[in-house]
PDBQT receptor file of N, H, CA, C and O in Angstrom, charges set to zero:
ATOM      1  N   MET A   1      11.681  27.668 -57.805  1.00  0.00    +0.000 N 
ATOM      2  CA  MET A   1      11.361  26.886 -57.088  1.00  0.00    +0.000 C 
ATOM      3  C   MET A   1      11.972  25.778 -58.534  1.00  0.00    +0.000 C 
ATOM      4  O   MET A   1      11.430  26.066 -59.600  1.00  0.00    +0.000 OA
ATOM      5  N   ASP A   2      12.920  24.705 -58.596  1.00  0.00    +0.000 N 
ATOM      6  H   ASP A   2      13.361  24.471 -57.729  1.00  0.00    +0.000 HD
ATOM      7  CA  ASP A   2      13.214  23.919 -59.653  1.00  0.00    +0.000 C 
ATOM      8  C   ASP A   2      11.556  22.458 -59.886  1.00  0.00    +0.000 C 
ATOM      9  O   ASP A   2      10.936  22.083 -58.891  1.00  0.00    +0.000 OA
ATOM     10  N   ALA A   3      11.366  22.169 -60.679  1.00  0.00    +0.000 N 
ATOM     11  H   ALA A   3      11.870  22.474 -61.487  1.00  0.00    +0.000 HD
ATOM     12  CA  ALA A   3      10.654  21.172 -60.734  1.00  0.00    +0.000 C 
ATOM     13  C   ALA A   3      10.570  19.482 -61.759  1.00  0.00    +0.000 C 
ATOM     14  O   ALA A   3      10.943  18.960 -62.809  1.00  0.00    +0.000 OA
ATOM     15  N   ALA A   4      10.097  19.331 -60.994  1.00  0.00    +0.000 N 
ATOM     16  H   ALA A   4       9.794  19.755 -60.141  1.00  0.00    +0.000 HD
ATOM     17  CA  ALA A   4      10.243  17.765 -62.459  1.00  0.00    +0.000 C 
ATOM     18  C   ALA A   4       9.322  16.818 -62.144  1.00  0.00    +0.000 C 
ATOM     19  O   ALA A   4       9.080  16.455 -60.993  1.00  0.00    +0.000 OA
ATOM     20  N   VAL A   5       8.626  16.269 -63.454  1.00  0.00    +0.000 N 
ATOM     21  H   VAL A   5       8.823  16.564 -64.389  1.00  0.00    +0.000 HD
ATOM     22  CA  VAL A   5       7.308  15.861 -63.198  1.00  0.00    +0.000 C 
ATOM     23  C   VAL A   5       7.520  14.477 -63.909  1.00  0.00    +0.000 C 
ATOM     24  O   VAL A   5       7.078  14.524 -65.057  1.00  0.00    +0.000 OA
ATOM     25  N   VAL A   6       8.149  13.060 -63.527  1.00  0.00    +0.000 N 
ATOM     26  H   VAL A   6       8.508  13.021 -62.594  1.00  0.00    +0.000 HD
ATOM     27  CA  VAL A   6       8.108  12.162 -63.705  1.00  0.00    +0.000 C 
ATOM     28  C   VAL A   6       6.763  11.013 -63.784  1.00  0.00    +0.000 C 
ATOM     29  O   VAL A   6       5.856  10.748 -62.995  1.00  0.00    +0.000 OA
ATOM     30  N   TYR A   7       7.042  10.628 -64.796  1.00  0.00    +0.000 N 
ATOM     31  H   TYR A   7       7.779  10.843 -65.437  1.00  0.00    +0.000 HD
ATOM     32  CA  TYR A   7       5.672   9.609 -64.586  1.00  0.00    +0.000 C 
ATOM     33  C   TYR A   7       6.550   8.044 -65.507  1.00  0.00    +0.000 C 
ATOM     34  O   TYR A   7       7.695   7.876 -65.927  1.00  0.00    +0.000 OA
ATOM     35  N   CYS A   8       5.092   7.021 -65.488  1.00  0.00    +0.000 N 
ATOM     36  H   CYS A   8       4.161   7.157 -65.148  1.00  0.00    +0.000 HD
ATOM     37  CA  CYS A   8       5.208   5.549 -65.381  1.00  0.00    +0.000 C 
ATOM     38  C   CYS A   8       3.689   5.167 -66.039  1.00  0.00    +0.000 C 
ATOM     39  O   CYS A   8       2.690   5.046 -65.329  1.00  0.00    +0.000 OA
ATOM     40  N   SER A   9       3.685   5.049 -67.059  1.00  0.00    +0.000 N 
ATOM     41  H   SER A   9       4.496   5.148 -67.636  1.00  0.00    +0.000 HD
ATOM     42  CA  SER A   9       2.003   4.871 -67.570  1.00  0.00    +0.000 C 
ATOM     43  C   SER A   9       2.661   3.629 -68.521  1.00  0.00    +0.000 C 
ATOM     44  O   SER A   9       3.814   3.515 -68.938  1.00  0.00    +0.000 OA
ATOM     45  N   GLN A  10       1.160   2.495 -68.753  1.00  0.00    +0.000 N 
ATOM     46  H   GLN A  10       0.224   2.587 -68.414  1.00  0.00    +0.000 HD
ATOM     47  CA  GLN A  10       1.281   1.788 -69.269  1.00  0.00    +0.000 C 
ATOM     48  C   GLN A  10      -0.230   1.848 -70.770  1.00  0.00    +0.000 C 
ATOM     49  O   GLN A  10      -0.321   1.473 -71.939  1.00  0.00    +0.000 OA
ATOM     50  N   THR A  11      -1.176   2.592 -69.697  1.00  0.00    +0.000 N 
ATOM     51  H   THR A  11      -1.102   2.897 -68.747  1.00  0.00    +0.000 HD
ATOM     52  CA  THR A  11      -2.160   3.073 -70.762  1.00  0.00    +0.000 C 
ATOM     53  C   THR A  11      -2.234   4.416 -71.362  1.00  0.00    +0.000 C 
ATOM     54  O   THR A  11      -3.213   4.685 -72.057  1.00  0.00    +0.000 OA
ATOM     55  N   GLY A  12      -1.342   5.256 -71.176  1.00  0.00    +0.000 N 
ATOM     56  H   GLY A  12      -0.546   5.037 -70.611  1.00  0.00    +0.000 HD
ATOM     57  CA  GLY A  12      -0.988   6.272 -71.460  1.00  0.00    +0.000 C 
ATOM     58  C   GLY A  12      -2.526   7.790 -70.448  1.00  0.00    +0.000 C 
ATOM     59  O   GLY A  12      -2.901   8.903 -70.813  1.00  0.00    +0.000 OA
ATOM     60  N   SER A  13      -2.807   7.118 -69.481  1.00  0.00    +0.000 N 
ATOM     61  H   SER A  13      -2.502   6.213 -69.184  1.00  0.00    +0.000 HD
ATOM     62  CA  SER A  13      -3.277   8.005 -68.208  1.00  0.00    +0.000 C 
ATOM     63  C   SER A  13      -2.409   8.873 -67.508  1.00  0.00    +0.000 C 
ATOM     64  O   SER A  13      -2.397  10.103 -67.455  1.00  0.00    +0.000 OA
ATOM     65  N   ALA A  14      -1.825   8.189 -67.084  1.00  0.00    +0.000 N 
ATOM     66  H   ALA A  14      -1.834   7.190 -67.127  1.00  0.00    +0.000 HD
ATOM     67  CA  ALA A  14      -0.317   9.128 -65.894  1.00  0.00    +0.000 C 
ATOM     68  C   ALA A  14       0.247   9.901 -66.575  1.00  0.00    +0.000 C 
ATOM     69  O   ALA A  14       0.388  11.037 -66.122  1.00  0.00    +0.000 OA
ATOM     70  N   LYS A  15       0.754   9.601 -67.842  1.00  0.00    +0.000 N 
ATOM     71  H   LYS A  15       0.640   8.678 -68.210  1.00  0.00    +0.000 HD
ATOM     72  CA  LYS A  15       1.082  10.614 -68.940  1.00  0.00    +0.000 C 
ATOM     73  C   LYS A  15       0.454  11.769 -69.575  1.00  0.00    +0.000 C 
ATOM     74  O   LYS A  15       1.036  12.661 -70.191  1.00  0.00    +0.000 OA
ATOM     75  N   THR A  16      -1.405  11.599 -69.250  1.00  0.00    +0.000 N 
ATOM     76  H   THR A  16      -1.878  10.874 -68.749  1.00  0.00    +0.000 HD
ATOM     77  CA  THR A  16      -1.759  12.878 -69.599  1.00  0.00    +0.000 C 
ATOM     78  C   THR A  16      -2.129  13.576 -68.326  1.00  0.00    +0.000 C 
ATOM     79  O   THR A  16      -2.701  14.657 -68.467  1.00  0.00    +0.000 OA
ATOM     80  N   TYR A  17      -1.870  13.085 -66.925  1.00  0.00    +0.000 N 
ATOM     81  H   TYR A  17      -1.405  12.207 -66.811  1.00  0.00    +0.000 HD
ATOM     82  CA  TYR A  17      -2.329  13.693 -65.569  1.00  0.00    +0.000 C 
ATOM     83  C   TYR A  17      -0.406  14.359 -65.767  1.00  0.00    +0.000 C 
ATOM     84  O   TYR A  17      -0.330  15.587 -65.810  1.00  0.00    +0.000 OA
ATOM     85  N   ALA A  18       0.366  13.919 -65.825  1.00  0.00    +0.000 N 
ATOM     86  H   ALA A  18       0.304  12.921 -65.790  1.00  0.00    +0.000 HD
ATOM     87  CA  ALA A  18       1.889  14.229 -65.951  1.00  0.00    +0.000 C 
ATOM     88  C   ALA A  18       2.115  15.527 -66.608  1.00  0.00    +0.000 C 
ATOM     89  O   ALA A  18       2.659  16.497 -66.081  1.00  0.00    +0.000 OA
ATOM     90  N   SER A  19       1.505  15.437 -68.177  1.00  0.00    +0.000 N 
ATOM     91  H   SER A  19       1.063  14.648 -68.605  1.00  0.00    +0.000 HD
ATOM     92  CA  SER A  19       1.500  16.432 -68.948  1.00  0.00    +0.000 C 
ATOM     93  C   SER A  19       1.065  17.777 -68.265  1.00  0.00    +0.000 C 
ATOM     94  O   SER A  19       1.660  18.847 -68.130  1.00  0.00    +0.000 OA
ATOM     95  N   TRP A  20      -0.434  17.261 -67.806  1.00  0.00    +0.000 N 
ATOM     96  H   TRP A  20      -0.917  16.392 -67.916  1.00  0.00    +0.000 HD
ATOM     97  CA  TRP A  20      -1.421  18.656 -66.952  1.00  0.00    +0.000 C 
ATOM     98  C   TRP A  20      -0.355  19.078 -65.528  1.00  0.00    +0.000 C 
ATOM     99  O   TRP A  20      -0.416  20.233 -65.107  1.00  0.00    +0.000 OA
ATOM    100  N   MET A  21       0.381  18.294 -65.004  1.00  0.00    +0.000 N 
ATOM    101  H   MET A  21       0.431  17.356 -65.346  1.00  0.00    +0.000 HD
ATOM    102  CA  MET A  21       0.827  18.745 -63.772  1.00  0.00    +0.000 C 
ATOM    103  C   MET A  21       1.844  19.465 -64.079  1.00  0.00    +0.000 C 
ATOM    104  O   MET A  21       1.999  20.530 -63.482  1.00  0.00    +0.000 OA
ATOM    105  N   ALA A  22       2.889  18.999 -65.207  1.00  0.00    +0.000 N 
ATOM    106  H   ALA A  22       2.762  18.134 -65.692  1.00  0.00    +0.000 HD
ATOM    107  CA  ALA A  22       3.541  19.748 -65.426  1.00  0.00    +0.000 C 
ATOM    108  C   ALA A  22       3.886  20.847 -66.407  1.00  0.00    +0.000 C 
ATOM    109  O   ALA A  22       4.958  21.415 -66.615  1.00  0.00    +0.000 OA
ATOM    110  N   GLU A  23       2.434  21.027 -67.074  1.00  0.00    +0.000 N 
ATOM    111  H   GLU A  23       1.563  20.565 -66.905  1.00  0.00    +0.000 HD
ATOM    112  CA  GLU A  23       2.102  22.538 -67.371  1.00  0.00    +0.000 C 
ATOM    113  C   GLU A  23       1.872  23.750 -66.237  1.00  0.00    +0.000 C 
ATOM    114  O   GLU A  23       2.376  24.873 -66.208  1.00  0.00    +0.000 OA
ATOM    115  N   GLU A  24       1.270  23.347 -65.647  1.00  0.00    +0.000 N 
ATOM    116  H   GLU A  24       0.860  22.435 -65.670  1.00  0.00    +0.000 HD
ATOM    117  CA  GLU A  24       1.087  23.693 -64.177  1.00  0.00    +0.000 C 
ATOM    118  C   GLU A  24       2.279  24.500 -63.735  1.00  0.00    +0.000 C 
ATOM    119  O   GLU A  24       2.269  25.661 -63.327  1.00  0.00    +0.000 OA
ATOM    120  N   LEU A  25       3.281  23.714 -63.880  1.00  0.00    +0.000 N 
ATOM    121  H   LEU A  25       3.290  22.771 -64.211  1.00  0.00    +0.000 HD
ATOM    122  CA  LEU A  25       4.433  23.638 -62.647  1.00  0.00    +0.000 C 
ATOM    123  C   LEU A  25       5.648  24.549 -63.516  1.00  0.00    +0.000 C 
ATOM    124  O   LEU A  25       6.568  25.096 -62.907  1.00  0.00    +0.000 OA
ATOM    125  N   GLY A  26       5.512  24.618 -64.954  1.00  0.00    +0.000 N 
ATOM    126  H   GLY A  26       4.765  24.174 -65.448  1.00  0.00    +0.000 HD
ATOM    127  CA  GLY A  26       6.148  25.039 -66.284  1.00  0.00    +0.000 C 
ATOM    128  C   GLY A  26       7.361  24.532 -66.097  1.00  0.00    +0.000 C 
ATOM    129  O   GLY A  26       8.453  25.063 -65.891  1.00  0.00    +0.000 OA
ATOM    130  N   CYS A  27       6.920  23.121 -66.224  1.00  0.00    +0.000 N 
ATOM    131  H   CYS A  27       6.033  22.690 -66.391  1.00  0.00    +0.000 HD
ATOM    132  CA  CYS A  27       8.560  21.867 -67.080  1.00  0.00    +0.000 C 
ATOM    133  C   CYS A  27       7.668  20.963 -67.329  1.00  0.00    +0.000 C 
ATOM    134  O   CYS A  27       6.439  20.985 -67.261  1.00  0.00    +0.000 OA
ATOM    135  N   THR A  28       8.645  19.921 -67.716  1.00  0.00    +0.000 N 
ATOM    136  H   THR A  28       9.643  19.904 -67.771  1.00  0.00    +0.000 HD
ATOM    137  CA  THR A  28       8.448  18.991 -69.334  1.00  0.00    +0.000 C 
ATOM    138  C   THR A  28       8.141  18.031 -68.273  1.00  0.00    +0.000 C 
ATOM    139  O   THR A  28       8.746  18.114 -67.204  1.00  0.00    +0.000 OA
ATOM    140  N   PRO A  29       7.225  17.096 -68.474  1.00  0.00    +0.000 N 
ATOM    141  CA  PRO A  29       7.212  15.279 -67.969  1.00  0.00    +0.000 C 
ATOM    142  C   PRO A  29       7.723  14.985 -68.223  1.00  0.00    +0.000 C 
ATOM    143  O   PRO A  29       7.623  15.334 -69.399  1.00  0.00    +0.000 OA
ATOM    144  N   GLU A  30       8.659  14.319 -68.157  1.00  0.00    +0.000 N 
ATOM    145  H   GLU A  30       8.740  14.035 -67.202  1.00  0.00    +0.000 HD
ATOM    146  CA  GLU A  30       9.490  12.627 -68.668  1.00  0.00    +0.000 C 
ATOM    147  C   GLU A  30       9.368  11.470 -68.245  1.00  0.00    +0.000 C 
ATOM    148  O   GLU A  30       9.300  11.226 -67.041  1.00  0.00    +0.000 OA
ATOM    149  N   PRO A  31       9.329  10.704 -69.029  1.00  0.00    +0.000 N 
ATOM    150  CA  PRO A  31       9.215   8.800 -68.884  1.00  0.00    +0.000 C 
ATOM    151  C   PRO A  31       9.798   8.652 -67.146  1.00  0.00    +0.000 C 
ATOM    152  O   PRO A  31       9.959   9.656 -66.452  1.00  0.00    +0.000 OA
ATOM    153  N   LEU A  32       9.980   7.671 -66.791  1.00  0.00    +0.000 N 
ATOM    154  H   LEU A  32       9.849   6.855 -67.355  1.00  0.00    +0.000 HD
ATOM    155  CA  LEU A  32      10.769   7.387 -65.522  1.00  0.00    +0.000 C 
ATOM    156  C   LEU A  32      11.947   6.418 -66.739  1.00  0.00    +0.000 C 
ATOM    157  O   LEU A  32      13.170   6.524 -66.650  1.00  0.00    +0.000 OA
ATOM    158  N   ASP A  33      11.391   5.711 -67.580  1.00  0.00    +0.000 N 
ATOM    159  H   ASP A  33      10.398   5.625 -67.652  1.00  0.00    +0.000 HD
ATOM    160  CA  ASP A  33      12.595   4.925 -68.209  1.00  0.00    +0.000 C 
ATOM    161  C   ASP A  33      13.594   6.251 -68.662  1.00  0.00    +0.000 C 
ATOM    162  O   ASP A  33      14.813   6.092 -68.588  1.00  0.00    +0.000 OA
ATOM    163  N   ASN A  34      13.152   7.287 -69.034  1.00  0.00    +0.000 N 
ATOM    164  H   ASN A  34      12.162   7.416 -69.094  1.00  0.00    +0.000 HD
ATOM    165  CA  ASN A  34      14.226   8.343 -69.523  1.00  0.00    +0.000 C 
ATOM    166  C   ASN A  34      14.974   8.458 -67.918  1.00  0.00    +0.000 C 
ATOM    167  O   ASN A  34      16.157   8.232 -68.175  1.00  0.00    +0.000 OA
ATOM    168  N   ILE A  35      14.910   8.606 -66.968  1.00  0.00    +0.000 N 
ATOM    169  H   ILE A  35      13.949   8.789 -66.759  1.00  0.00    +0.000 HD
ATOM    170  CA  ILE A  35      15.480   8.867 -65.775  1.00  0.00    +0.000 C 
ATOM    171  C   ILE A  35      16.431   7.918 -65.637  1.00  0.00    +0.000 C 
ATOM    172  O   ILE A  35      17.635   8.172 -65.662  1.00  0.00    +0.000 OA
ATOM    173  N   GLU A  36      15.792   6.424 -65.438  1.00  0.00    +0.000 N 
ATOM    174  H   GLU A  36      14.814   6.217 -65.418  1.00  0.00    +0.000 HD
ATOM    175  CA  GLU A  36      16.611   5.727 -65.238  1.00  0.00    +0.000 C 
ATOM    176  C   GLU A  36      18.078   5.414 -66.107  1.00  0.00    +0.000 C 
ATOM    177  O   GLU A  36      19.201   5.067 -65.739  1.00  0.00    +0.000 OA
ATOM    178  N   THR A  37      17.492   5.710 -67.398  1.00  0.00    +0.000 N 
ATOM    179  H   THR A  37      16.580   5.992 -67.696  1.00  0.00    +0.000 HD
ATOM    180  CA  THR A  37      18.727   5.768 -68.361  1.00  0.00    +0.000 C 
ATOM    181  C   THR A  37      20.063   6.331 -68.450  1.00  0.00    +0.000 C 
ATOM    182  O   THR A  37      21.172   5.959 -68.836  1.00  0.00    +0.000 OA
ATOM    183  N   ALA A  38      19.239   7.951 -67.666  1.00  0.00    +0.000 N 
ATOM    184  H   ALA A  38      18.339   8.253 -67.353  1.00  0.00    +0.000 HD
ATOM    185  CA  ALA A  38      20.516   8.471 -67.013  1.00  0.00    +0.000 C 
ATOM    186  C   ALA A  38      21.209   8.745 -66.480  1.00  0.00    +0.000 C 
ATOM    187  O   ALA A  38      22.386   9.104 -66.522  1.00  0.00    +0.000 OA
ATOM    188  N   ALA A  39      19.730   8.423 -65.281  1.00  0.00    +0.000 N 
ATOM    189  H   ALA A  39      18.774   8.132 -65.247  1.00  0.00    +0.000 HD
ATOM    190  CA  ALA A  39      21.104   7.515 -64.097  1.00  0.00    +0.000 C 
ATOM    191  C   ALA A  39      22.027   6.408 -64.104  1.00  0.00    +0.000 C 
ATOM    192  O   ALA A  39      22.976   6.224 -63.342  1.00  0.00    +0.000 OA
ATOM    193  N   ALA A  40      21.533   5.522 -65.294  1.00  0.00    +0.000 N 
ATOM    194  H   ALA A  40      20.763   5.671 -65.913  1.00  0.00    +0.000 HD
ATOM    195  CA  ALA A  40      22.422   4.507 -65.028  1.00  0.00    +0.000 C 
ATOM    196  C   ALA A  40      23.907   4.724 -66.105  1.00  0.00    +0.000 C 
ATOM    197  O   ALA A  40      24.957   4.084 -66.039  1.00  0.00    +0.000 OA
ATOM    198  N   ASN A  41      23.611   5.644 -66.896  1.00  0.00    +0.000 N 
ATOM    199  H   ASN A  41      22.759   6.164 -66.950  1.00  0.00    +0.000 HD
ATOM    200  CA  ASN A  41      24.666   6.380 -67.502  1.00  0.00    +0.000 C 
ATOM    201  C   ASN A  41      25.646   7.649 -66.941  1.00  0.00    +0.000 C 
ATOM    202  O   ASN A  41      26.654   8.066 -67.512  1.00  0.00    +0.000 OA
ATOM    203  N   ALA A  42      25.315   7.938 -66.203  1.00  0.00    +0.000 N 
ATOM    204  H   ALA A  42      24.497   7.599 -65.739  1.00  0.00    +0.000 HD
ATOM    205  CA  ALA A  42      26.155   9.147 -64.896  1.00  0.00    +0.000 C 
ATOM    206  C   ALA A  42      26.857   9.226 -64.693  1.00  0.00    +0.000 C 
ATOM    207  O   ALA A  42      27.070   8.017 -64.778  1.00  0.00    +0.000 OA
ATOM    208  N   SER A  43      28.075   9.729 -64.298  1.00  0.00    +0.000 N 
ATOM    209  H   SER A  43      27.901  10.712 -64.228  1.00  0.00    +0.000 HD
ATOM    210  CA  SER A  43      29.371   9.472 -63.890  1.00  0.00    +0.000 C 
ATOM    211  C   SER A  43      29.023   9.196 -62.317  1.00  0.00    +0.000 C 
ATOM    212  O   SER A  43      29.629   8.556 -61.458  1.00  0.00    +0.000 OA
ATOM    213  N   ILE A  44      27.831   9.921 -62.289  1.00  0.00    +0.000 N 
ATOM    214  H   ILE A  44      27.339  10.440 -62.988  1.00  0.00    +0.000 HD
ATOM    215  CA  ILE A  44      27.541   9.328 -60.278  1.00  0.00    +0.000 C 
ATOM    216  C   ILE A  44      27.139   8.491 -59.911  1.00  0.00    +0.000 C 
ATOM    217  O   ILE A  44      26.495   7.965 -60.819  1.00  0.00    +0.000 OA
ATOM    218  N   PRO A  45      27.079   7.822 -58.862  1.00  0.00    +0.000 N 
ATOM    219  CA  PRO A  45      26.176   6.974 -58.256  1.00  0.00    +0.000 C 
ATOM    220  C   PRO A  45      24.866   7.147 -58.297  1.00  0.00    +0.000 C 
ATOM    221  O   PRO A  45      24.571   8.340 -58.368  1.00  0.00    +0.000 OA
ATOM    222  N   ARG A  46      23.587   6.118 -58.274  1.00  0.00    +0.000 N 
ATOM    223  H   ARG A  46      23.827   5.149 -58.216  1.00  0.00    +0.000 HD
ATOM    224  CA  ARG A  46      22.905   6.539 -58.627  1.00  0.00    +0.000 C 
ATOM    225  C   ARG A  46      21.827   7.189 -57.443  1.00  0.00    +0.000 C 
ATOM    226  O   ARG A  46      20.878   7.967 -57.537  1.00  0.00    +0.000 OA
ATOM    227  N   ASN A  47      22.609   6.306 -56.021  1.00  0.00    +0.000 N 
ATOM    228  H   ASN A  47      23.381   5.675 -55.945  1.00  0.00    +0.000 HD
ATOM    229  CA  ASN A  47      22.035   6.971 -54.804  1.00  0.00    +0.000 C 
ATOM    230  C   ASN A  47      22.222   8.535 -54.290  1.00  0.00    +0.000 C 
ATOM    231  O   ASN A  47      21.538   9.055 -53.408  1.00  0.00    +0.000 OA
ATOM    232  N   ALA A  48      23.008   9.007 -54.831  1.00  0.00    +0.000 N 
ATOM    233  H   ALA A  48      23.564   8.585 -55.548  1.00  0.00    +0.000 HD
ATOM    234  CA  ALA A  48      23.489   9.883 -54.920  1.00  0.00    +0.000 C 
ATOM    235  C   ALA A  48      22.944  11.247 -55.825  1.00  0.00    +0.000 C 
ATOM    236  O   ALA A  48      23.441  12.288 -56.253  1.00  0.00    +0.000 OA
ATOM    237  N   MET A  49      21.718  10.624 -55.835  1.00  0.00    +0.000 N 
ATOM    238  H   MET A  49      21.314   9.778 -55.487  1.00  0.00    +0.000 HD
ATOM    239  CA  MET A  49      20.818  11.946 -56.982  1.00  0.00    +0.000 C 
ATOM    240  C   MET A  49      19.596  12.116 -55.930  1.00  0.00    +0.000 C 
ATOM    241  O   MET A  49      19.053  11.226 -55.275  1.00  0.00    +0.000 OA
ATOM    242  N   PRO A  50      19.217  13.974 -55.955  1.00  0.00    +0.000 N 
ATOM    243  CA  PRO A  50      18.642  14.353 -54.613  1.00  0.00    +0.000 C 
ATOM    244  C   PRO A  50      17.063  14.042 -54.655  1.00  0.00    +0.000 C 
ATOM    245  O   PRO A  50      16.363  14.269 -53.668  1.00  0.00    +0.000 OA
TER     246      PRO A  50
């Protein structure tokens, strides 16, 4: 199973929890800004992403 942990944090608390969850799931936490930027730059429509 593939896993993704995406977070948005202003104070750092969500990043901490995301790191803990990602460690358990064996993936890397990604800030929401990175995901939005990647979707905006992708050649596929944003709503086509699962």
